[in-house]
N, C-alpha and C positions, 0 to 999 in steps of 0.2 A: 197569820199574814194572808191575807186573801191573795192569789195567783194574779187577779183584774189588774190590782193596785201594789203598790208598793212603795213605799216614801221611807226616807231617811234624814235626821236633823242633821244637820251641820255640824253638831257634836258627836253626832253617832248615834243619838236612842229611836225609838220609833216614833213617827206623829199618827197622826189617825189616819186614814187609810183616803178614799176619794174624799174629793170635796173641801180638802185643810185651802191655806190661804198661802202655804209656805210653811219651811221652817220656822217652829216658835221661836228660835234665836236670829232670824233671817230681820234686817235693821229694818226700823220705821221706813214702813211705802212714804216718800215724797209727796203732796198733793202736784199735779198736776192738771190742768186744760186739756182739752182735747187742741185748743189753739196751740198748746206750745208743741203738740206730738206730733208722729207720723204713724201712720197706720202699716202693717206688713203682718202680710195672710201667708200663713208655709201650711204647706198639703201636699205630699210625696205618695210613689204608689198607685195612683188615681188611673191606674189604666185599664184597669180588667173589665171587660163588656163580655158578657155573656153567650153574643153571638159569634164572637170570636174563639173557638175552644182554642183549647191546650191538647197534642197528642193524647196527653192521656185520657181525657173524655171520653174519646175515641174507643182507647183500650178496654176501660174500667167497664163504660156502663154501668153504676153503681145504681142497685134498686137503694130506695132510703133506707133499711135495714144493711146492706151492702157497705154505703155509704160511713154511716153510724160504726160497723165494728172498723173499718177503715181511721176514721178519725183514732177508735180505741186505740191501734197497732201502732199508731204512726205516735202516739200520745207514750204507750210502752216503750218502746225504743228508740224516742227522744231523751228518755229515762227522766219524767217528769214526775212529780208525786201523784202516785195514785187516787188520793183525796182529792184532789185539785179537780181532778178532769170533768172537762164539758167541752161539747163540740162546737164545731162552729156553725152559725146558722146553713143551714141550706137551700137550695135553687131545682127548677126544671129547668138543665140546658133545653131552648130552643131548637137548638139543631141537631141534638141525639133525643132529647123527650128522658135522657133520665138525670139522678141527685148529682149535681157537683154542690161545691161552693156558692152560697150566695157571694151579689157583690156591693157597697153600698156606692158605689159610683155616685147613680143620678140621684141619694139623697145625702149626699153628699154635697153635690151641688148644688145643689137647692139651699143646702143648710147655709153653706158662705154667700150664696148672693141674698136670699135674709138677711145671715148676721150681720154683712155688709151694707147691709140698705138702711136695717134698722138699731141697729144697737151699736158696731162699730164704724173707726174709718179705715178703709180699707186703699192705700195711697196707692201701694203697688204689693206680689205677692212674687211668692218661691216657687216651681213648680219642680218638686226634685228629685226626678228620674222615673224609672222605671215608668213612665208617660204610657205607652202599649201593652197589654200582653198577648199572648205569651214571649212572642219572640219579636218585638219592636214592628216594622216596614217589610214583609215578607219578599216587595217586588212579584208577587202573583204566585209563587211559590206553592201556599198553600191553600187556591185557590180562589181567595177571596180581593177583591178588588182596595189599592190601597188607597184609592182616591176617597173611599167609602167609608174604610177605618177608617183616615183621619177625622173624618167630620163625624162618626161614632164616638169616638174617642174621646178626643179634643177639644174640635171647633165648637162643637154644640154643649158638650156639656160643663168646658173650661175655658172657651174665649171667649167668653162675656161675661164674667164673674159679675163685671162692674160695667155696667152698659155702654161707658161713653171710655173707646181706645184710649183717649188724649189726655184722659184725667187717671186710667187706672194699667198697668203692665206687671201679668206676668211674667218673670226672668225665670228659665227653664235650662236646668243639668239633664243631661240624662244617665239613665240606668243603666245595669248588668244585661235584661229582658229587654232593652234598647236597641242591642248588638250580636242578639241574639242570632239572628238568623244570618246578617254578612255588615261586614263595613258598610257596603252599598246602602242598607237599607236604614243603618244608622244616623249617615250622612241626608238621606233622602230628607228625613224628620225632621236634620237641621234644617234644612231649605226650609220645607213649611213652614217651619215655626219662623225662620226668619226674618218672612215673609204673606205673615198670618196677624192684622189686627188685633191687639188682645194681649198679644206674647212680644217675647223677645227671646232670640238668640244670636251671636258674634263667634261661630265656630264652636266645638266643644269646650273651648273653655274663654273665659274675656274679664273682663273687669271691667263694672258701669257703677255708675254711678245716677240710683235712681230722678228721676224730677223734680219728685215730690222733697225730696231730702235738701235743695237747696247744696249741694256740694257739702255736706256733713256728713252723708250715708254713702259710702260703696261697700256693692256686693262681688266677689273674686270670687266667679264659676269655677270649678274645675271636673275635671269627669274621672273621677277615681278608678272605673271600669278600667282605663286605658293607662292607667297606673298598675291597678292591680295585677294586669295583663304580662307585667315584665319582671312581677317582685317576685321572688319565694315566698310561695306562700303554704303552709302547709296543709296538711288536711284536719276539720276541726273533727273531734270525738271526744265523750266527756267519760269518767268514771262512772262509776253506780249511782256514787252519790251524787253526784252533778260535778264534782270539779271537775277540770281542765285537765284532759290524758293528755299529756304532750306525745308527738310520736315524730316520725322523721320523714315520713311519705305526704310529698307532695300536689295543691291540688292541682287539678288540670283547668286552665280556662274553659268553657265549654261555650264562649262568646268570641266573633270576631270583633277586637276593638285593639290589638296587639297598638302600639305607635309604631307609625311609618317614616318619620322626619326626626329630624332633633328638635326642634321645638317639642314637638308633641312628646319626646323620650323625657325633655329638661324642663318639663309643667312643672316640676317641683320648685325647681329653679329660678321660672318664671316668678310661680305664689310670692317665692321669700323676696322678691325684689319688688314685687309690686308692692304688697303689705307692706315692704320698711320704708319706700317712697311715697306710698299715698300723702294725701293732702286731710284726706278725709277726717270726721270726724269721730263718725263710727267705723270700724270696717267688720264687715262678715263673709265670713268663708261657706258657699254653697257649696253643696258637694250631695250623692247618694251612700256611700258608705261612712255608716259612723265608726269612731275610734273607742266605742261603748259603745255596749248595748248588753240586752239583758233578757234572749232568747236562749241564748246559752248555742249555736250554731252556728254563730260567723264572729267566733273571737280569735280567730289566729289572722282574716283578715284585717279588724280592726286593730294588731297589734303591728302586721307591717303596714298597715299607715302611721301608725303614731311613729313609729321608729322615721317615716320619711317627712311629714309632716307637719308631726305636732310640737317639735323646734321653733319655725317660724312662725305655728301660731301662736304660741305662748310668748312669743317678743313684741307680736303686730298687732295680733288680733283681737275682737270682742268677744267675739263666738262662735260657734263651726253649726252648719244647721244641715241636716242630712234627712234621707226616711230609710230606703233600702227593709229593717224591720217593720212589717205592718203591726206598728204597737206607736205610742208615745210615752217619750221618755223625756228625761232633765238628768245631766250626767256636769259634773263638775271636774276637771284635773286640775291639781295645784301645781302641775309644772316639773315639780321636783326631780321628779327622774328623765322627763326631758331637756332642764337647764343645770341638772346638779343643783340647785334651789327650790324654794319655793316662792313663786311672784305675788308680790302683796294681795290680789286680784285672781281667784282662780278662773279657768279656763272653762266657760261654759257650753255644753252641747245641746242642743235641742234636733229630738228625734221625732219628724210626724210622717210615716210614712202609713197610715191607715186609713186611706181615702177609698179606697174599693174592696183589698185583701183583708183577710184578719188573723193573726197569731198570737197566740199564747205569751206571754213571758215564762220565765224557767225560774221559779223561786230560787231552787236551792244551788243551778247555777250563781245566783246572784249573789249569794250569800257566802260562797264562795269566791267571786272574784274583790267583793270588796272587802273580804280580809285579808286577801293575796295582795291584792294592789291599795298602799294604802294611803296614795295618790289623787286617788277616785275614789268621787262619791256618787250615788244612785239617788237623786234625790223623789224622783216619779219615774214610772214605770205602771204602765196599764197594757197587756193584753186583751184578744178576743174585744175587739168593740170596734166600731166606727167614729174616725174624728179625725180634726186638723188641729192648728196653733192659733193663734193671733199677738202679736207682739206691738207693743205702745210703744214706741222708741222718744225719750225727750231729749234734752240737752243732757244731760250726764248719766241717765238713769234708765233702763226699760225694762216694760211691763210685761212678762208672757202670760197667758192667757188659754189654759188648754181647755180641747173643745172635746164633748160627743157628745153622739143622736142614739136613740133607742133598737136596739137589732129588728126589729119590728114597728111598722108603721111610723110613718110623718117623719119629720127631719128637725124639728124641736131640739135646740142645742140645750147641754147641763152644763154647766163650766164645773171640768173635775178637779184642778187645782191653777192656783195661779203664784207667782215668781219676781220674784227680779232680783232684776244684779246690775253693780255699775257698770260703765266705760269703763275699759282697763288698758287700750290700746295707746294712750298717751303718756301709763306710767313705764316706767325703765326694768327693764330686770332682774 
């Protein structure tokens, strides 16, 4: 099984790797026309721009050879299978002149614009956090002008995916990197997005019905960084075989987003109430952090979030849409652990965090995760690539297309995987 692409049938047997149309026992896809559907663009972790370096870029100052050695050392330290090793694409920093991980930001921007103009309808989109690397808006602390940073990292590449802002809007959540410098910096980004054509935010969390959905689609956008800042989250460690090594050590958040009001502290209560009372036909929860992922380095955050918000989503939501892992993944949870019994339709989770930075999946960890948690299934997972997702939403079913671009040259998209799932929020658990 390739480290780049890992897929499991709903029944548990292996399917073809990339390019599959979904698990072999997936129900026959219902025929729909574009007139019957709404197009939803999904992309995350898009804010990695080489003109705004990380502190590590100043500290490491890698030659090409030193960069390759660092990639190998990190691979071994993460306990990934040695025979699957591949380094990320590299580029030269325009600031330091040294070798750094390449970014796919601009080519992904072009790919999404072309895809929406020529291939599929894009009525609205979701930007899934870590919109500004490495540390959000710094209020000048790193010597760079935040106004120029906003233009370079948000406005120019992603503010006009579809040129008509009256027709298309990107709904945004923030990620942990967006809060890394200060709470002030996070809210400055929110203010920019609230007042910029093509984007939409209404505070760190909000519910909104996209115009194209005509009241049938509602997004519930939450800030999982703010949630995780007050939850007891353990440090992630793996055994040598890639299985979870449970420790009592707590993770210390390295970003400034702890809740400071009763409303922020009770965001999960707001989410449950808003989902329960919603009259929308489709209910999508949009956030940054997954409840399941395949990188092997996020599972304790995922566990904490499952305990906090999974029961509400299992009862009332149709899908959970996130980034954080720089990968493209589709998972399901049958809700048996969250609710005590499986629901008729599993909860679908889409991870689309490959819009600028690459990260490998961890195949050894994935095998142990799928064996340890029978309520969970990995339907598709790809790493070490740049890509995004598109969802076509019909009356009672949604069709997800997973798309990637090549590592070198051009922005032509390849369809890597397709998956269809039924609306579930109308069913009682």
